[in-house]
C-alpha positions in Angstrom: -14.1 30.9 -8.6 -12.3 31.6 -11.8 -10.0 34.4 -9.7 -8.8 32.0 -7.4 -7.6 29.7 -10.2 -6.2 32.0 -12.4 -4.4 33.5 -8.8 -3.6 29.5 -7.5 -1.9 29.0 -11.3 0.2 32.1 -10.5 1.3 30.8 -7.9 2.2 27.5 -9.6 4.0 29.5 -11.8 6.0 31.7 -9.4 7.1 28.1 -7.1 8.0 26.3 -10.3 10.4 29.1 -10.8 11.5 29.5 -7.8 13.0 26.0 -8.0 14.1 25.5 -11.2 16.8 28.2 -10.2 17.9 26.2 -7.5 18.1 23.3 -9.7 20.3 25.3 -12.1 22.3 26.6 -9.1 22.7 22.5 -8.1 23.5 21.6 -10.9 26.4 24.0 -12.3 27.8 23.2 -8.2 27.5 19.6 -9.3 29.6 20.4 -12.6 26.4 20.6 -15.3 26.8 24.1 -17.2 23.1 25.1 -16.3 21.0 28.3 -16.1 17.9 29.7 -15.6 16.8 33.6 -16.9 13.4 35.0 -15.3 12.2 38.0 -16.4 11.8 40.6 -14.9 11.4 40.0 -10.9 7.6 38.7 -11.0 8.8 35.1 -11.5 5.8 34.7 -13.9 8.5 32.9 -16.8 11.4 31.3 -17.1 13.8 29.4 -19.2 15.9 27.0 -18.2 18.5 24.7 -19.4 21.0 21.9 -19.0 24.3 20.5 -20.8 24.2 16.6 -20.0 26.5 15.6 -21.6 28.7 16.3 -24.8 25.5 17.8 -27.4 22.8 16.4 -25.4 21.5 19.7 -23.6 17.5 19.8 -21.6 15.4 23.4 -21.9 12.4 23.8 -19.9 9.9 26.6 -20.3 7.2 28.1 -18.3 5.3 30.7 -18.0 1.3 31.9 -17.6 1.3 30.4 -21.5 2.2 27.0 -20.9 5.1 24.5 -19.6 7.6 22.5 -22.0 10.9 20.6 -21.7 12.6 19.6 -24.8 15.3 17.7 -24.8 18.4 17.5 -27.6 20.9 15.9 -28.6 23.5 16.8 -31.4 20.7 19.6 -32.3 18.0 16.9 -32.6 15.3 17.3 -31.2 14.7 13.7 -28.9 11.5 14.4 -26.5 9.5 17.2 -26.4 7.0 17.2 -23.3 4.2 19.7 -22.2 2.4 20.4 -19.4 2.1 17.8 -17.1 4.6 15.4 -18.4 6.7 18.6 -18.9 6.5 18.5 -15.0 6.5 15.3 -14.2 10.5 15.0 -16.1 11.6 17.5 -14.5 11.2 15.5 -11.2 12.8 12.7 -12.9 16.5 15.0 -13.7 15.9 16.4 -9.7 16.1 13.0 -8.3 18.9 11.7 -10.6 20.7 14.8 -9.5 19.7 14.1 -5.9 20.8 10.2 -5.9 24.2 11.5 -7.4 25.1 13.8 -4.2 27.8 12.7 -2.0 26.7 13.1 2.1 29.4 14.9 3.6 30.4 15.3 6.4 33.1 18.1 7.0 34.6 18.6 4.0 35.2 15.1 2.1 32.3 12.8 0.8 31.4 10.0 3.2 29.3 7.9 0.7 27.3 8.4 -2.1 24.0 7.5 -2.8 
């Protein structure tokens, strides 16, 4: 049972890392400075950062050791979450970005959601 759980956790971390990479790309395309760094090609850890405005920074770390979300403004920590709460906050960020994306027809935005 424990080997199966360990494998499931590794797969979860890998999926999360891939999604962080995709989110960083989307944010960059939307004009937000964002990055997602991984160590090696095993996809077992990542450091994701995005600047949401002047002096407003989000850092999300994931590894086999844990998951953390840290939000800072003016170099002060506003919020630090771990585990499932950190992942929920990341989902909220993704939802905000998704809701603010224009729908394109050809090369022109048709409607903003």
